[in-house]
C-alpha positions in Angstrom: 10.6 18.6 14.0 7.6 20.9 13.5 4.9 20.1 16.1 2.3 20.2 13.3 4.1 17.4 11.5 4.4 15.4 14.7 0.6 15.7 15.3 -0.1 14.8 11.7 2.1 11.8 11.8 0.6 10.5 15.0 -2.9 11.2 13.9 -2.5 9.2 10.7 -0.8 6.3 12.6 -3.6 6.2 15.1 -6.4 6.6 12.5 -5.0 3.8 10.3 -4.4 1.6 13.3 -8.1 2.0 14.3 -9.2 1.3 10.7 -10.9 4.7 10.3 -11.0 6.6 7.0 -10.4 10.3 7.1 -14.0 10.7 6.2 -15.2 8.6 9.1 -12.9 10.3 11.6 -14.1 13.7 10.4 -17.7 12.7 10.6 -17.4 11.5 14.2 -15.2 14.4 15.3 -17.5 17.0 13.7 -14.9 18.4 11.3 -14.4 18.5 7.6 -12.6 15.5 5.9 -10.3 17.8 3.9 -9.3 19.4 7.3 -8.3 16.0 8.6 -6.1 15.6 5.5 -4.4 19.0 6.1 -3.8 18.1 9.8 -2.2 14.8 8.7 0.1 16.7 6.2 1.0 19.2 8.9 -0.4 22.2 7.1 -2.9 23.2 9.7 -2.4 24.9 13.0 -5.1 22.8 14.8 -6.9 24.0 17.9 -6.9 22.2 21.2 -10.7 21.7 20.9 -10.2 19.9 17.6 -7.4 17.8 19.0 -9.7 16.8 21.9 -12.5 15.8 19.4 -10.1 13.8 17.3 -8.5 12.1 20.3 -12.0 11.2 21.7 -12.9 9.5 18.4 -9.6 7.6 18.4 -10.0 6.6 22.0 -6.7 8.1 23.1 -5.5 11.0 25.3 -4.6 14.2 23.5 -1.0 13.6 24.6 -0.8 10.6 22.2 -0.9 13.0 19.3 2.3 14.6 20.6 4.3 11.4 20.9 7.9 11.7 19.7 8.5 10.1 16.3 11.1 7.4 15.9 13.2 8.4 12.9 13.3 4.7 11.9 9.5 4.3 12.1 7.9 3.6 8.7 5.0 5.6 7.4 1.6 4.0 8.2 0.1 1.8 5.5 -2.9 3.1 3.5 -6.2 1.6 4.3 -7.5 -0.9 1.7 -10.0 0.4 -0.7 -13.5 -1.0 -0.4 -13.3 -1.6 3.3 -16.5 -1.8 5.3 -16.9 1.4 7.4 -16.9 1.0 11.1 -20.3 1.6 12.7 -20.9 4.9 14.5 -21.2 4.4 18.3 
């Protein structure tokens, strides 16, 4: 599988698991929200610097974004609309 797709899949899983919207993740990582969406879709060739920023916001090591995907693993659920945003640290 394409490494960009692996990173995108893992990013989305971790982001949803933490209850962060793309907008909140982007704000805290200092990147554009649309860029987060493109990373999650695997259409961006993301830099190590950006991966570090995203991993720091998610509270994981960069290596977590490269975790092999189980082919039987379901896609992450969408976050519910109208959720309360998590406070900035």
